[in-house]
N, CA and C of each residue as an Amber inpcrd file, in Angstrom:
protein
   777
 117.4660000  78.0970000 113.6050000 116.9500000  78.5820000 112.4930000
 116.0900000  78.1430000 111.4950000 116.6390000  76.6450000 111.1100000
 115.8200000  75.8570000 110.2730000 114.6290000  74.6480000 110.5720000
 114.5050000  74.4020000 111.9890000 113.3000000  73.9450000 112.2250000
 113.4250000  72.3600000 112.0470000 114.2070000  71.7210000 111.5420000
 114.3800000  70.4630000 111.6740000 115.6330000  70.0450000 111.7360000
 115.8040000  68.8080000 112.2960000 117.2950000  67.9300000 112.8740000
 118.0240000  68.0790000 111.1720000 117.2650000  67.1710000 110.3920000
 117.8890000  66.8640000 108.8690000 118.4220000  68.2410000 108.2190000
 117.5930000  69.2690000 108.2520000 117.8310000  70.7690000 107.4150000
 119.3890000  70.9940000 108.4930000 119.2490000  70.9930000 109.8660000
 120.6910000  71.4240000 110.6050000 122.0620000  70.6270000 110.2370000
 121.6180000  69.3640000 109.8710000 122.8190000  68.6060000 109.5730000
 123.2770000  68.5060000 108.3980000 122.3290000  68.8080000 107.2510000
 122.5670000  69.3050000 105.8080000 123.7250000  70.6370000 105.8330000
 123.0390000  71.7380000 106.7120000 123.7600000  73.3430000 107.0370000
 125.4260000  72.9220000 107.1510000 125.6030000  71.8710000 108.3550000
 126.7760000  71.8070000 109.0350000 127.4530000  71.1320000 108.2750000
 126.6490000  69.7990000 107.6000000 127.5730000  68.9980000 106.4480000
 128.7430000  70.0410000 105.2820000 127.3270000  71.0750000 105.2270000
 127.8630000  71.6720000 103.7770000 129.0960000  72.5510000 104.2050000
 128.8440000  73.4310000 105.3600000 129.9520000  74.0330000 106.2510000
 131.5330000  73.3480000 106.1510000 131.2070000  71.9040000 107.0720000
 132.4450000  71.1750000 106.9820000 132.9950000  70.9280000 105.7690000
 132.4120000  70.7020000 104.7120000 133.1910000  70.5170000 103.4630000
 133.6450000  71.6340000 102.9950000 132.9810000  72.9090000 103.1900000
 133.7960000  74.3670000 103.0240000 134.8200000  74.4520000 103.3970000
 134.7890000  74.0440000 104.8330000 135.8700000  74.2500000 105.7460000
 136.9860000  73.4960000 105.0920000 136.9110000  72.3680000 104.5450000
 137.7140000  71.2100000 104.4680000 138.6880000  71.8700000 103.1370000
 137.6450000  72.5920000 102.2730000 138.2980000  73.0780000 101.0470000
 139.1500000  74.2100000 101.0460000 138.8760000  75.1560000 102.0200000
 139.4290000  76.5780000 102.3920000 140.9530000  76.2730000 102.7730000
 141.4850000  77.5980000 102.2240000 142.8260000  77.7360000 103.1680000
 142.8850000  78.0450000 104.4000000 143.2460000  77.1790000 105.0610000
 142.3040000  77.3600000 106.5860000 143.6370000  77.7940000 107.5970000
 145.1550000  77.7230000 106.7640000 146.2160000  78.8470000 107.3140000
 146.1990000  80.0800000 107.2130000 145.2750000  80.5610000 106.1100000
 144.9150000  82.1980000 105.8580000 143.4380000  82.3960000 106.4540000
 142.8670000  81.6960000 107.2110000 141.8870000  82.1190000 108.3880000
 142.5240000  82.5390000 109.8450000 142.2720000  83.5730000 109.7850000
 142.8500000  84.3980000 111.0600000 141.7900000  83.8520000 112.7180000
 140.4250000  83.9240000 112.0030000 139.2800000  83.3310000 113.2740000
 138.6800000  82.6040000 113.0600000 138.6390000  81.4220000 112.9190000
 138.2450000  80.4930000 112.3480000 136.7880000  80.1680000 113.0150000
 136.6390000  80.5600000 114.3710000 135.2150000  80.8390000 114.7900000
 134.7120000  81.5060000 114.2350000 134.7270000  82.8930000 114.0280000
 133.9100000  83.6720000 113.1230000 133.8630000  83.2680000 112.0050000
 134.6950000  82.5560000 111.2100000 134.6610000  82.3660000 109.7260000
 133.4350000  80.8680000 110.0030000 133.5060000  80.1370000 110.6800000
 132.7920000  79.1010000 110.6530000 131.1290000  79.5900000 110.8610000
 130.9480000  80.5290000 111.9910000 129.8240000  80.9060000 112.3690000
 129.1510000  81.7670000 111.2110000 130.1200000  82.3000000 110.4460000
 129.3890000  83.5050000 109.0070000 129.3380000  82.1710000 108.1810000
 130.0380000  81.2790000 107.8960000 129.5510000  80.6760000 106.7920000
 128.3610000  79.6220000 106.8800000 128.1380000  78.8630000 108.1740000
 127.3510000  78.3990000 108.8140000 125.9200000  79.1630000 108.6400000
 125.6370000  80.4990000 108.9110000 124.6690000  81.2140000 108.8890000
 124.2150000  81.5310000 107.5650000 125.2740000  82.1860000 106.6990000
 124.8240000  82.3400000 105.2780000 124.2040000  80.9640000 104.7320000
 124.8990000  80.1400000 104.9130000 124.0920000  78.5130000 104.4370000
 122.6550000  78.3760000 104.8440000 122.3930000  78.6000000 106.0910000
 121.5300000  78.5830000 107.0560000 119.9560000  79.5530000 106.0530000
 120.4800000  80.7850000 105.9330000 119.5870000  81.8980000 105.0590000
 119.4410000  81.4840000 103.7230000 120.2220000  80.7200000 102.9920000
 120.1510000  80.0190000 101.6770000 119.0160000  79.1220000 101.5980000
 119.5970000  77.9540000 102.5990000 118.5730000  76.5800000 102.6770000
 117.2830000  76.9820000 103.1720000 116.7470000  78.3370000 104.1560000
 115.4190000  78.4930000 104.3970000 114.9290000  78.9410000 103.2820000
 115.7950000  79.7980000 102.2240000 114.7730000  80.4550000 101.1260000
 114.4870000  79.3280000 100.5430000 115.3140000  78.0510000 100.3370000
 115.3350000  76.6640000  99.3710000 113.9230000  76.1580000  99.8270000
 113.8710000  76.0750000 101.2210000 112.9610000  75.1640000 102.0180000
 111.6650000  75.5610000 101.8260000 111.4320000  77.3010000 101.8230000
 110.1970000  77.9020000 101.7530000 109.6270000  77.8030000 100.9260000
 110.4950000  77.5590000  99.7840000 109.7610000  77.5740000  98.2300000
 108.9650000  76.2320000  97.9600000 109.6690000  75.4380000  98.8930000
 108.8420000  74.2430000  98.5340000 107.4780000  73.7310000  99.5630000
 107.6670000  74.7540000 100.7330000 106.5890000  74.4460000 101.4450000
 105.2850000  75.1690000 101.0650000 104.8050000  75.5430000  99.9400000
 103.8750000  76.3250000  99.2700000 102.8120000  74.6210000  98.8880000
 103.5010000  73.5550000  98.8110000 102.8370000  72.2380000  98.6980000
 102.4150000  71.6290000  99.8270000 102.9680000  72.0340000 100.9720000
 103.0870000  71.4460000 102.2150000 101.6000000  71.2630000 102.5350000
 101.0910000  70.2270000 102.8240000  99.4420000  70.1480000 103.8970000
  98.8890000  70.4710000 104.8250000  98.6470000  71.4240000 104.9910000
  98.2650000  71.7550000 106.1520000  99.4330000  72.6750000 107.2630000
  99.3810000  72.8800000 108.3150000 100.3940000  73.7360000 109.1000000
 101.7620000  73.2720000 109.1010000 102.8320000  73.8460000 108.9650000
 103.9890000  73.1600000 109.2560000 104.9240000  73.8250000 110.6020000
 104.9270000  72.8030000 111.2800000 105.6150000  73.0420000 112.6740000
 106.8760000  72.5750000 112.9030000 107.9260000  73.3260000 113.4270000
 109.2260000  72.6170000 113.3610000 109.1820000  71.3890000 114.4920000
 110.2620000  70.7560000 114.1380000 110.5880000  69.2210000 114.5240000
 110.6910000  69.2360000 116.2410000 109.9830000  68.4480000 116.6990000
 109.8900000  68.5980000 118.3530000 111.2460000  68.1960000 118.9360000
 112.2120000  68.5270000 118.9740000 113.6630000  67.7330000 119.4050000
 113.7320000  67.6870000 121.0080000 114.3260000  66.7800000 121.5690000
 114.3630000  66.0370000 122.4650000 115.7240000  66.5430000 123.2560000
 116.8620000  66.9440000 122.9460000 118.0560000  67.4380000 123.1390000
 117.2840000  68.5820000 123.8070000 117.7670000  68.8890000 125.3750000
 117.9970000  70.1200000 125.9590000 119.3200000  70.9520000 125.6550000
 119.3510000  71.9870000 126.0750000 120.5310000  72.8990000 125.7230000
 120.2710000  74.2370000 126.2260000 121.2210000  74.8330000 126.4080000
 121.2760000  76.5950000 127.0990000 120.2530000  76.9800000 126.3120000
 119.9440000  76.9280000 125.0160000 118.8460000  77.5120000 124.4740000
 117.4120000  77.1890000 124.5310000 117.3560000  75.8660000 124.5440000
 116.2550000  74.9810000 124.9170000 115.8570000  75.3950000 126.1430000
 116.5680000  75.7790000 127.1220000 116.2790000  76.0180000 128.3490000
 115.6750000  77.2210000 128.5560000 115.8600000  77.9970000 127.8590000
 115.0630000  79.6170000 127.8990000 114.4420000  80.2320000 126.8010000
 114.3410000  79.1300000 125.7650000 113.6210000  79.6490000 124.7770000
 112.3720000  78.7400000 124.4790000 110.9220000  79.1360000 124.1430000
 109.7940000  78.0620000 124.4540000 109.5030000  77.4580000 122.8300000
 109.2720000  76.4280000 122.7010000 108.5290000  75.9070000 121.4140000
 107.7080000  76.8090000 120.5310000 106.9770000  77.3970000 121.3930000
 106.1350000  78.3580000 120.8060000 107.1650000  79.4490000 120.0180000
 108.0210000  79.9820000 120.4490000 109.0870000  80.7250000 120.0430000
 109.8550000  80.3950000 118.8870000 110.3450000  79.0530000 118.8600000
 110.3750000  78.3170000 117.7750000 109.6640000  78.1120000 116.2850000
 108.2630000  78.2250000 116.7510000 107.1230000  78.1630000 115.6860000
 107.3770000  79.6430000 115.5060000 107.0840000  80.5920000 116.2140000
 107.2290000  82.0080000 115.7050000 108.3180000  82.4890000 114.9860000
 109.5890000  81.7600000 115.0840000 110.6780000  82.1630000 114.0210000
 110.3110000  81.6600000 112.4140000 109.2990000  80.7920000 112.5650000
 109.0530000  80.1980000 111.0960000 108.2680000  81.3710000 110.2310000
 108.0130000  82.3300000 110.7700000 107.1250000  83.4340000 110.0180000
 108.0900000  84.3840000 109.9680000 109.0900000  84.5020000 110.1720000
 110.1080000  85.5340000 109.7580000 111.0410000  85.2090000 108.4940000
 111.2850000  86.2270000 108.2210000 111.8310000  86.1250000 106.8510000
 113.3290000  85.7170000 107.3690000 114.2190000  85.1930000 106.5180000
 115.4250000  84.6580000 106.5080000 116.2690000  85.7890000 107.1730000
 116.3770000  87.0930000 106.7230000 117.2280000  88.1510000 107.1760000
 116.6440000  88.2460000 109.0420000 115.5940000  88.4100000 108.7730000
 115.2010000  88.7630000 110.2580000 114.9430000  87.8220000 111.2080000
 115.0280000  86.4420000 111.1730000 115.1420000  85.2450000 111.6880000
 116.8270000  85.3830000 111.8930000 117.5910000  85.6950000 111.0910000
 119.1790000  85.3970000 111.5570000 119.1250000  86.8000000 112.4060000
 118.9610000  87.6670000 112.1550000 119.2410000  88.9740000 113.0790000
 118.7630000  88.7270000 114.5840000 117.2980000  88.4410000 114.2220000
 117.1820000  87.8480000 115.8420000 117.9310000  87.0840000 116.6750000
 118.2720000  85.8610000 116.2650000 118.7960000  84.4650000 116.8490000
 120.0700000  85.2430000 117.2890000 121.1830000  85.7390000 116.3500000
 122.7430000  86.3110000 116.5930000 122.6450000  87.3960000 117.6410000
 121.6050000  88.3120000 117.5930000 121.5600000  89.4710000 118.5400000
 121.2620000  89.1660000 119.6910000 119.6370000  88.6780000 119.9740000
 119.4550000  88.6400000 120.9620000 119.2730000  87.0610000 121.6520000
 119.7600000  86.2690000 120.8430000 120.0150000  84.8670000 121.5540000
 121.3810000  84.7050000 121.7550000 122.2250000  84.8430000 120.5920000
 123.8370000  84.6240000 120.7190000 124.5410000  85.9440000 121.2530000
 123.9950000  86.8400000 121.3350000 124.9640000  88.1360000 121.8250000
 125.7960000  88.8440000 120.7670000 125.5360000  88.5900000 119.3640000
 126.4190000  89.1450000 118.3400000 126.3950000  90.5450000 118.2760000
 127.2660000  91.3830000 117.8170000 127.1980000  92.8590000 117.8380000
 126.6380000  93.1080000 116.5100000 126.0150000  94.2210000 116.3110000
 125.4460000  94.8360000 114.9910000 126.7650000  94.5590000 113.8230000
 127.7130000  95.2980000 114.3480000 129.1290000  95.0550000 113.2120000
 129.0130000  93.6990000 112.7330000 129.1140000  92.8320000 113.6430000
 129.8110000  91.1480000 113.4290000 128.0010000  90.7920000 112.3470000
 126.9730000  91.2760000 112.6010000 125.4610000  90.4500000 112.0670000
 125.7400000  91.1200000 110.4760000 126.3450000  92.4250000 110.5590000
 126.2100000  92.9370000 109.2670000 127.3690000  92.2770000 108.3580000
 128.6080000  91.5300000 108.6190000 129.2330000  91.5070000 108.0920000
 129.0060000  89.9820000 107.7900000 128.3070000  89.2090000 108.6130000
 127.4190000  88.0750000 108.2380000 126.2940000  88.0550000 106.9760000
 125.7530000  89.1030000 107.4100000 124.8710000  89.1370000 105.8480000
 125.0660000  89.8700000 105.0310000 126.3360000  90.6830000 104.8680000
 127.1100000  91.4320000 104.0650000 125.9380000  92.7530000 103.6510000
 125.7540000  93.1750000 104.9040000 124.7510000  94.4190000 104.5770000
 125.4070000  95.5900000 105.6320000 124.6420000  96.7820000 105.8040000
 124.3850000  97.9760000 106.6610000 124.1780000  97.3640000 108.1140000
 124.6940000  98.0570000 109.0180000 123.9650000  97.7840000 110.3480000
 122.9380000  98.5100000 110.7530000 122.6750000  99.8110000 110.0930000
 121.5070000 100.4760000 110.3110000 120.5830000  99.4710000 109.4460000
 120.5500000  98.6260000 108.4080000 119.3560000  97.7250000 107.7640000
 119.6670000  96.8650000 109.0050000 120.1760000  96.3120000 109.5390000
 120.2530000  94.9840000 110.6700000 119.4500000  95.5160000 111.7480000
 119.6960000  96.7370000 111.8380000 118.9530000  97.3790000 113.2900000
 117.3150000  97.3010000 112.7100000 117.1840000  97.6570000 111.6390000
 115.5830000  97.8190000 111.1310000 114.9160000  96.2760000 110.9960000
 115.7470000  95.2500000 110.5450000 115.5240000  93.9970000 110.4920000
 114.9870000  93.6330000 112.2810000 115.7860000  93.8690000 112.9900000
 115.6100000  93.4420000 114.0540000 114.4430000  94.1260000 114.7880000
 114.3890000  95.3080000 114.4800000 112.9800000  96.0100000 115.2340000
 111.7590000  95.1420000 114.6320000 111.8230000  94.7290000 113.0630000
 110.6620000  94.3380000 112.8250000 110.4280000  93.1610000 113.2800000
 111.6170000  92.3650000 113.6420000 111.4480000  90.8210000 114.0700000
 110.9700000  90.7830000 115.4690000 111.2630000  92.0260000 116.2090000
 111.0400000  91.7310000 117.5790000 109.3990000  92.1360000 117.7800000
 109.0900000  92.8720000 117.0030000 107.6610000  93.5060000 116.8570000
 106.7100000  92.2110000 116.5430000 107.1610000  91.3970000 115.5970000
 106.5810000  90.3540000 115.0370000 106.3530000  89.1610000 116.3300000
 107.5840000  88.8710000 116.9580000 107.4360000  88.2000000 117.8360000
 106.7850000  88.7350000 119.3750000 106.8640000  89.7170000 119.4180000
 106.1760000  90.4540000 120.6000000 104.5610000  90.0060000 120.4890000
 104.1250000  90.2720000 119.0490000 102.5830000  90.2360000 118.8440000
 102.3900000  89.0290000 119.0020000 103.0290000  88.1890000 118.3970000
 103.1320000  86.4040000 118.5400000 102.9220000  85.9520000 120.5680000
 103.3640000  86.6880000 121.0770000 103.2950000  86.3990000 122.8020000
 104.4770000  85.6640000 123.1740000 105.1720000  85.2220000 122.4400000
 106.3660000  83.9790000 122.7040000 107.8540000  84.5210000 123.0820000
 108.5270000  84.3700000 123.9060000 109.7540000  84.7580000 123.8300000
 110.5440000  84.0000000 125.0720000 110.4210000  84.1430000 126.3140000
 111.0490000  83.3620000 127.1110000 109.8390000  82.3270000 127.7900000
 110.2930000  80.9960000 128.0190000 109.4230000  80.2000000 128.4120000
 109.0660000  80.3670000 129.3000000 107.7080000  79.8800000 129.9910000
 106.9100000  80.0160000 130.5700000 107.1970000  78.8400000 131.7540000
 107.1680000  79.1370000 132.9430000 107.4360000  78.0920000 134.0260000
 106.8160000  76.8200000 133.8180000 107.9090000  75.9910000 133.9300000
 107.6480000  74.7180000 133.6070000 106.4570000  73.7200000 134.5550000
 106.6410000  74.1460000 135.7540000 105.6880000  73.7660000 136.6590000
 104.2970000  74.0340000 136.1520000 104.2380000  75.4080000 135.8080000
 102.6470000  75.7090000 135.5060000 102.2380000  74.8260000 134.2380000
 103.3890000  74.8460000 132.9310000 102.8470000  74.3580000 132.1060000
 102.4400000  72.8810000 132.4050000 103.1540000  72.0300000 133.2510000
 102.5730000  70.6180000 133.5590000 101.7080000  70.8610000 134.2310000
 101.1620000  71.7290000 134.9590000 100.0230000  71.7850000 136.0000000
  98.8390000  72.1930000 134.2860000  99.2010000  72.7720000 133.8680000
  97.8930000  72.8170000 132.7000000  97.8610000  71.8900000 131.8090000
  98.9140000  70.7040000 131.4640000  98.9760000  69.7650000 130.6470000
  97.8700000  68.7350000 131.3080000  98.2690000  68.6360000 132.8340000
  97.7280000  67.6480000 133.4420000  96.0720000  67.7740000 133.6350000
  96.0390000  69.1670000 133.4090000  94.5220000  69.1740000 133.7090000
  93.7970000  69.1220000 132.6210000  94.5440000  69.3190000 131.3830000
  94.1240000  69.3670000 130.0190000  94.0160000  68.2520000 129.4000000
  94.8950000  67.3050000 129.8200000  95.1690000  65.3990000 129.5560000
  93.5990000  65.0120000 130.6830000  93.5440000  65.5310000 131.8070000
  92.4140000  64.8010000 132.4620000  91.1550000  65.3810000 131.9070000
  90.9360000  66.4980000 131.4590000  89.4210000  67.2200000 130.9850000
  89.4090000  66.5330000 129.4420000  90.3910000  65.8370000 128.6780000
  90.1390000  65.1030000 127.4910000  89.7080000  63.7250000 127.8820000
  90.2720000  62.9840000 128.8300000  89.8130000  61.6480000 128.8860000
  88.6760000  61.6870000 129.6990000  88.3810000  62.5330000 130.3320000
  86.7100000  62.0000000 131.2470000  85.6390000  62.8270000 130.0950000
  86.3020000  63.6900000 129.2940000  85.1280000  64.1070000 128.0900000
  84.5320000  65.1310000 128.8550000  85.2750000  65.7060000 129.6730000
  84.6600000  67.1320000 130.4140000  84.8560000  68.1810000 129.3640000
  83.7660000  68.5740000 128.6030000  84.0730000  69.7820000 127.7660000
  83.9830000  71.3720000 128.4690000  83.1240000  71.0090000 129.7900000
  83.3150000  72.5690000 130.2010000  84.6400000  72.6630000 131.0320000
  85.1460000  71.7640000 131.7180000  86.5180000  71.6510000 132.0790000
  87.6800000  72.5430000 131.1720000  87.6700000  71.6120000 130.0440000
  88.0750000  72.0290000 128.9140000  88.0580000  73.5640000 128.2590000
  86.7420000  73.6730000 128.2340000  86.4400000  75.3080000 127.6210000
  87.0840000  76.0740000 128.5630000  86.6340000  76.1160000 129.8020000
  87.3030000  77.0730000 130.4820000  88.9580000  76.9690000 131.0530000
  89.6910000  75.9520000 130.7200000  90.5870000  75.5980000 130.5790000
  91.7160000  76.5510000 129.5640000  90.9600000  76.7950000 128.3810000
  91.1660000  77.2020000 127.0240000  91.1210000  78.8680000 127.0990000
  91.9850000  79.5750000 126.8880000  91.8430000  80.8880000 126.7100000
  90.4280000  81.2550000 125.3590000  90.0030000  82.3470000 125.7260000
  88.4590000  82.4330000 124.7570000  89.3800000  82.5290000 123.3810000
  90.3100000  82.9640000 122.9190000  90.8590000  83.2760000 122.0430000
  92.2020000  82.2760000 121.5400000  91.8030000  80.9220000 122.0580000
  93.0810000  80.0580000 121.9760000  93.2250000  79.7070000 120.2750000
  94.0890000  79.0190000 120.0570000  94.4990000  78.7450000 118.7230000
  95.4250000  77.3060000 118.9350000  94.7180000  76.3560000 118.1710000
  95.2200000  75.1170000 118.0990000  95.9790000  74.7910000 116.5770000
  97.0350000  74.3050000 116.2680000  97.8130000  73.8330000 114.7830000
  98.2310000  72.6320000 115.1530000  97.8130000  71.9030000 114.2870000
  98.3100000  70.3310000 113.6390000  99.2190000  70.1610000 112.5620000
 100.1260000  69.6930000 112.4580000 101.0100000  69.3480000 111.8050000
 101.0520000  67.8800000 111.4630000 100.5650000  67.4320000 110.5180000
 100.4210000  65.7610000 109.6750000 101.1450000  65.6180000 108.6530000
 101.5340000  66.8710000 107.7540000 102.1550000  66.7180000 106.5790000
 101.6140000  65.9180000 105.4520000 100.4290000  65.7060000 105.7360000
  99.5280000  65.0250000 104.7870000  99.3740000  63.3430000 104.6730000
 100.2850000  63.2920000 106.0220000 100.2450000  61.8890000 106.1350000
  99.8480000  61.0120000 107.1080000  99.3210000  61.8080000 108.0100000
  98.4510000  61.0560000 109.0060000  96.9110000  62.6960000 109.1790000
  95.7130000  61.7350000 109.6050000  94.6470000  62.7910000 109.3490000
  95.0310000  63.6750000 110.7190000  94.6320000  65.0570000 109.8700000
  94.9450000  66.2080000 111.1620000  94.1700000  67.3400000 110.3890000
  93.7870000  68.3350000 111.2770000  93.4390000  69.5640000 111.2080000
  94.3350000  70.5380000 110.1550000  93.5680000  70.5790000 108.6380000
  94.4970000  71.2120000 107.9540000  94.3910000  72.6640000 107.6470000
  93.7750000  73.5040000 108.7920000  93.8440000  74.8950000 109.2430000
  93.5710000  74.9410000 110.5520000  94.4570000  76.0180000 111.2320000
  94.3370000  76.2510000 112.7000000  93.1000000  76.4900000 112.8850000
  93.0730000  75.9250000 114.2900000  91.4760000  75.9550000 114.7230000
  91.4150000  76.9950000 115.9160000  90.3660000  78.2840000 116.0000000
  90.3790000  79.0470000 116.8780000  89.0560000  79.3200000 117.9790000
  89.5840000  79.5030000 119.0710000  88.4550000  79.5600000 119.9840000
  88.2110000  78.3280000 120.7710000  88.1210000  78.5140000 122.0790000
  88.0000000  77.6660000 123.1280000  86.7540000  76.5930000 123.0150000
  85.9010000  76.6960000 122.4450000  84.8080000  75.8320000 122.1150000
  84.9530000  74.9990000 120.7480000  85.2470000  75.4950000 119.7240000
  85.7630000  74.7560000 118.6750000  87.1220000  73.9110000 119.0850000
  87.9380000  74.0540000 119.7290000  89.3550000  73.3930000 120.1330000
  88.8830000  72.3170000 120.8780000  87.6070000  72.5390000 121.7750000
  87.2190000  71.6530000 122.4880000  86.4960000  70.4170000 121.9710000
  85.4660000  70.6970000 120.8290000  84.6270000  69.7040000 119.9090000
  85.9660000  69.2550000 119.4450000  87.0550000  69.9060000 118.8550000
  88.2140000  68.9290000 117.9760000  88.5890000  67.9020000 118.9360000
  89.3150000  68.1680000 120.1300000  89.5460000  67.0550000 121.2660000
  88.8430000  66.1610000 121.2590000  87.5570000  66.5800000 121.8140000
  86.6530000  65.3340000 122.4140000  86.2640000  64.6680000 121.1960000
  86.2820000  64.8890000 120.0420000  85.9100000  64.0960000 118.7580000
  87.2780000  62.8170000 118.6240000  88.4540000  63.4790000 118.8680000
  89.6760000  62.7330000 118.7280000  89.6000000  61.8970000 119.7880000
  89.4340000  62.0400000 120.8070000  89.1010000  61.0760000 122.1320000
  88.4550000  59.8200000 121.7990000  87.4180000  60.1790000 120.7410000
  86.2360000  58.9600000 120.5540000  86.9450000  58.2990000 119.3100000
  87.8090000  58.4780000 118.8990000  88.7710000  57.6630000 117.6480000
  90.1630000  57.1780000 117.6420000  90.3310000  57.5530000 118.8820000
  91.7760000  56.8630000 119.2760000  91.8240000  55.4430000 118.8920000
  92.9970000  55.1690000 118.1250000  93.0540000  53.6970000 117.6840000
  93.3180000  52.7050000 118.7000000  92.8860000  51.6240000 118.9680000
  93.3120000  50.5830000 119.9900000  94.5740000  50.3120000 120.4110000
  95.4290000  50.3940000 121.9570000  96.3500000  50.2970000 121.7130000
  97.4900000  51.6760000 122.0700000  96.9410000  52.6980000 121.5330000
  97.7040000  54.0750000 121.7470000  97.1680000  54.1950000 123.1430000
  98.8930000  54.7510000 123.6740000  98.9110000  55.1590000 124.7760000
  99.5590000  56.4060000 124.9540000  99.3640000  57.6460000 126.0290000
 100.2460000  58.6950000 126.2570000 100.9340000  58.9170000 127.5270000
 101.8840000  60.0350000 127.6170000 102.4290000  59.8800000 128.7900000
 103.3990000  61.5800000 128.3670000 103.6070000  61.6360000 129.5440000
 104.3120000  63.4330000 130.0660000 105.6710000  63.3560000 129.7690000
 106.0940000  64.1130000 129.1000000 107.7610000  63.9270000 128.8690000
 108.2420000  65.3290000 128.6070000 109.5000000  65.7130000 128.3580000
 110.2050000  66.6480000 127.9910000 110.6610000  66.8580000 126.5820000
 110.3770000  67.7490000 126.0430000 110.7460000  68.0160000 124.6970000
 111.2090000  69.4060000 124.4360000 112.1560000  69.4430000 123.8540000
 112.7770000  71.0160000 123.7360000 112.9010000  71.7700000 125.1350000
 113.3330000  70.9400000 126.1280000 112.9890000  71.4580000 127.2300000
 111.7210000  71.7080000 128.1020000 110.9370000  71.5100000 127.7900000
 109.6950000  71.5950000 128.2140000 108.6110000  70.6410000 128.3450000
 107.3530000  70.6170000 129.1730000 106.6340000  69.5770000 129.5190000
 106.0550000  69.2760000 127.8900000 105.6460000  68.2880000 127.7330000
 104.6850000  67.7600000 126.4370000 104.1540000  66.4720000 126.8480000
 103.2630000  66.2970000 125.9240000 102.3240000  64.8210000 126.0980000
 103.0970000  63.9900000 124.7420000 103.5250000  62.7240000 124.6890000
 104.0790000  62.1960000 123.4600000 102.7750000  60.6430000 123.5620000
 102.3550000  60.7670000 122.6440000 101.4020000  59.6270000 122.0110000
 102.1320000  58.4180000 121.3060000 101.7140000  57.3720000 121.7920000
 102.5510000  56.3490000 121.2270000 101.3970000  54.9080000 120.5160000
 101.9760000  54.2910000 119.6360000 101.2230000  53.2600000 119.2100000
 101.4440000  51.9700000 120.2180000 100.7390000  51.0610000 119.6960000
 100.8780000  49.8540000 120.7310000 102.3490000  49.3500000 120.2410000
 102.6590000  49.3250000 119.2640000 104.2920000  49.0430000 119.2280000
 105.0910000  49.8000000 119.5820000 105.3070000  50.8480000 120.3480000
 106.0410000  51.8580000 121.0800000 106.4130000  52.8300000 119.9330000
 106.0790000  53.1050000 118.9400000 106.5520000  54.2210000 118.3600000
 105.6320000  55.4430000 118.2670000 106.2560000  56.5440000 118.2620000
 105.5710000  57.6960000 118.5920000 104.3860000  58.2000000 117.3690000
 103.1280000  58.4980000 118.1790000 102.1490000  58.8770000 116.9620000
 102.1760000  60.3530000 117.0510000 102.3410000  61.2610000 118.1390000
 102.2410000  62.4820000 118.3370000 103.0480000  63.1660000 119.2100000
 103.3970000  64.3640000 119.2370000 103.9470000  65.2420000 120.7870000
 103.2100000  66.3120000 120.5900000 102.3440000  66.7180000 121.8370000
 101.8530000  67.8890000 121.6750000 102.4500000  69.0020000 122.3630000
 102.4140000  69.9880000 122.9270000 102.7710000  71.2900000 123.4080000
 101.5420000  71.9930000 123.6030000 101.6920000  72.9300000 124.6860000
 100.8810000  74.4070000 125.0520000 101.8790000  75.0340000 125.3290000
 101.2790000  76.2660000 125.2450000 101.9880000  77.6690000 125.5590000
 100.7890000  78.5530000 126.3140000 101.1210000  78.8410000 127.7580000
  99.7990000  79.5000000 128.4280000  99.8820000  80.9650000 128.2770000
  98.5580000  81.2070000 128.4470000  98.4000000  82.7440000 128.2160000
  99.3220000  83.7030000 129.0990000  99.4460000  84.9380000 128.7590000
 100.4240000  85.9300000 129.6360000  99.7620000  85.7580000 131.0580000
  98.7990000  85.4730000 131.8020000  98.4930000  85.5990000 132.9030000
  98.8370000  84.0660000 133.4940000  98.9510000  82.7980000 132.6750000
  99.3250000  81.9220000 133.4360000  98.1780000  80.8760000 133.7770000
  97.2260000  81.4640000 133.6610000  96.0350000  80.6880000 134.3740000
  95.3230000  80.1530000 132.8170000  95.3670000  80.1350000 131.8970000
  94.9890000  79.5310000 130.3730000  95.8920000  79.0890000 129.6730000
  95.2660000  78.2310000 128.7940000  96.1890000  77.9260000 127.7780000
  95.7980000  78.6180000 126.5890000  97.0000000  79.3490000 125.5610000
  97.0750000  80.1360000 124.6860000  97.1440000  79.3940000 123.3430000
  97.9360000  78.5960000 123.2960000  98.1870000  77.8730000 122.0290000
  98.3930000  76.3550000 122.2190000  98.0880000  75.8520000 121.3510000
  98.1990000  74.0630000 121.2780000  98.6830000  73.8660000 119.8900000
 100.1230000  73.0740000 119.9630000 100.8110000  72.9490000 118.8510000
 100.7630000  71.0050000 119.0760000 100.3610000  70.2990000 117.9000000
 100.2310000  69.1000000 117.5550000 101.1260000  68.4440000 116.4250000
 102.2580000  67.7870000 117.0340000 103.1040000  67.4650000 115.6740000
 103.0680000  65.8700000 115.3850000 102.2620000  65.6750000 114.0770000
 101.7900000  64.1940000 113.7950000 102.3100000  63.4730000 112.6860000
 103.3930000  64.6800000 112.1780000 104.2990000  64.0310000 110.7920000
 105.2080000  62.8920000 111.2730000 104.6610000  61.7220000 110.6720000
 105.6680000  60.6710000 111.1130000 107.4440000  61.2130000 110.5800000
 107.2690000  61.9330000 109.7370000 108.9860000  62.2880000 109.0400000
 109.5580000  63.1270000 110.2330000 108.7560000  63.8480000 110.9240000
 109.2890000  64.6640000 112.2490000 109.4600000  63.8400000 113.6310000
 109.4770000  62.8090000 113.7130000 108.7590000  62.5070000 115.2120000
 110.0670000  61.4780000 115.4580000 110.5880000  60.7130000 114.5290000
 111.7970000  59.7630000 114.7830000 113.0500000  60.4000000 115.3610000
 113.3860000  61.7530000 114.9290000 114.5200000  62.2190000 115.9220000
 114.1370000  62.8320000 117.0800000
């Protein structure tokens, strides 16, 4: 729901404090109580964080988590990015219903609203996610193949191969948070993205290396400085036919990389 480990830990810490100060003997269903309280804290936290993101420099992307779990095995990084475009109630309803399997009655209790309103929120959220094309994870083997071809084309400076590998309406988003050099706006189109990457390859600092890795349960490319610290993490999202790259995400904000 929150997009960063630090925000998630803050939400859990707040829930823990409320649990310790509650009359626990009067709580008939601790799991439901904890789920409800945590979700409400997250919704409030999203509203608070989003009000601060107006000052964020460039695109904001979720933190590229390392740990894989059941959700990471079924949801793509692109889906995590799309979640950030939903309103807090829409994000909440979509995750509770479609990912965690809550009943509408339970969701309505969590959000303190009517079931009918929750159904409308879910309908809007699903439409927005469907329009963004990302929900279930693409085949890992296919993602790895596309990444390897992408990496090879960048390293050899093969602009033709890179253009052919990218969907005509592909999009690139880079998150440097104003702390490292990055594109301040999304870049659209295979030719524009190709020029961007070929330009980057000419400016790579001495000692920077890259390797294939797994982040958020899917293949990614990590770049490291000479001292071993992370420089960036790159994800891709294949087009629907799986033959081209539709989305490219680069997280380079150092605040999002240590975790």
